[in-house]
C-alpha positions in Angstrom: -155.9 -60.0 -24.2 -159.3 -59.5 -22.4 -160.3 -55.9 -21.7 -159.1 -54.3 -24.7 -155.4 -53.9 -23.1 -152.3 -55.5 -24.4 -149.5 -57.5 -22.6 -148.1 -54.3 -21.7 -150.8 -53.0 -20.1 -151.5 -50.0 -22.6 -154.8 -49.6 -24.5 -155.5 -51.9 -27.9 -157.7 -49.1 -28.7 -155.9 -45.9 -27.8 -154.1 -44.1 -30.7 -150.6 -44.3 -31.1 -148.5 -41.2 -31.3 -144.3 -40.7 -31.3 -142.9 -39.3 -28.4 -139.3 -38.1 -27.3 -138.1 -39.8 -24.8 -134.5 -38.3 -23.1 -132.8 -41.3 -20.8 -130.0 -40.6 -18.7 -126.8 -43.1 -18.6 -124.2 -43.3 -16.2 -121.4 -45.5 -18.0 -118.3 -46.3 -16.4 -115.2 -46.8 -18.3 -111.8 -48.9 -17.2 -108.6 -48.0 -18.0 -109.1 -45.0 -19.9 -106.0 -43.2 -20.6 -108.0 -39.7 -20.7 -111.2 -37.8 -20.4 -111.6 -37.9 -23.9 -110.8 -41.9 -24.6 -113.1 -42.3 -21.9 -116.0 -40.7 -23.9 -115.1 -42.2 -26.8 -115.1 -45.8 -25.6 -118.7 -45.0 -23.6 -120.4 -43.8 -26.7 -119.0 -46.8 -28.5 -120.0 -49.3 -25.8 -123.6 -47.9 -25.2 -124.0 -47.6 -29.4 -123.3 -51.3 -29.7 -126.0 -52.3 -27.2 -128.2 -49.7 -28.6 -128.2 -51.4 -32.0 -128.5 -55.0 -30.6 -131.6 -54.1 -28.4 -134.6 -55.8 -29.7 -137.0 -52.8 -30.0 -140.1 -52.8 -31.8 -141.8 -49.2 -30.2 -138.0 -47.2 -30.0 -137.8 -46.2 -33.5 -134.8 -44.3 -33.3 -132.1 -43.4 -30.5 -129.5 -41.0 -30.4 -126.2 -40.9 -28.4 -125.0 -37.8 -27.0 -122.3 -36.6 -23.9 -124.4 -35.0 -21.1 -123.6 -31.1 -20.2 -122.8 -29.9 -16.9 -122.6 -26.0 -16.6 -120.8 -23.7 -14.2 -123.9 -21.4 -13.5 -121.0 -18.8 -12.3 -119.0 -18.5 -15.6 -121.8 -20.0 -17.6 -119.1 -22.4 -19.5 -120.5 -26.0 -19.9 -118.4 -28.8 -19.6 -118.8 -32.9 -20.5 -120.1 -35.1 -17.6 -116.9 -37.3 -17.1 -115.1 -37.5 -13.9 -112.1 -39.8 -14.6 -109.6 -41.1 -11.5 -107.1 -43.3 -11.7 -107.5 -45.0 -15.5 -111.4 -45.1 -14.0 -114.0 -43.1 -15.6 -117.8 -42.4 -15.3 -119.1 -40.9 -18.1 -122.5 -39.3 -18.1 -124.5 -40.1 -21.5 -128.0 -39.3 -22.8 -129.9 -41.6 -24.9 -132.6 -39.6 -27.1 -135.1 -41.9 -28.4 -138.3 -41.5 -30.5 -140.9 -43.9 -28.8 -144.2 -44.9 -30.5 -146.8 -45.1 -27.7 -149.9 -44.4 -26.3 -149.0 -41.8 -23.7 -146.0 -40.1 -22.1 -146.2 -42.4 -19.2 -145.7 -45.4 -21.4 -143.5 -43.8 -23.7 -140.9 -44.0 -20.8 -142.4 -47.6 -19.4 -141.4 -48.9 -23.3 -138.2 -47.1 -23.5 -136.6 -48.6 -20.3 -138.0 -51.9 -21.3 -136.7 -52.4 -24.8 -133.4 -50.8 -23.9 -132.8 -52.2 -20.7 -132.6 -55.7 -21.5 -129.0 -54.8 -23.0 -128.4 -52.6 -20.1 -128.3 -55.1 -17.2 -127.8 -53.5 -13.9 -127.4 -49.6 -15.5 -129.9 -47.5 -14.7 -132.1 -45.9 -17.5 -133.3 -42.7 -15.8 -136.2 -40.4 -17.6 -134.8 -36.8 -17.4 -137.6 -35.5 -20.5 -140.4 -36.7 -22.8 -142.3 -34.3 -25.1 -144.4 -35.4 -28.1 -143.6 -35.4 -31.9 -145.5 -33.5 -33.8 -146.4 -35.5 -36.7 -143.5 -38.1 -36.2 -140.6 -35.5 -37.1 -138.2 -33.8 -34.6 -136.4 -30.4 -34.3 -132.9 -32.3 -33.8 
C-alpha cells in the first residue's frame, strides 16, 4: 500500500514484537447439569473455535477460567453462574500476538479470533510486551 502502511493500517516499517493480550470471553452453555460441567463444555467449545481461527499474527492462545475474588474472605471462585441448566462462564484467552504496538496487538487478536466468535464480545483486559518472544506462564 502507499505511504508505508499495510492493509490492516499498521506501519510496514515498524519493528514487530510479541505482546501478551488477555481477552475476556463470556460463554453461554445450555443444558449444563452442573457448574463444573458448564466450565468443561465452555472450554471445549471455545477451544474448538480458537483452533479453527485463521490466525497469522496470534501465535499462541491459552484458555483459562476467570476467577472472582471475595475481598472479605480472600477466597477465589470460578466465574460461573448456573441458573436453570443455563450457565454463563467467564473465560480468559491469553494470546501471544506479533505486532508493532500494544494497541495493534489488541486489534489483531480481536480481528483474527473474532471471525470465529460472531456476536461474542472479546474484551481486552490486559496487554504486556513479551521479552525476546518468551513468556513466564
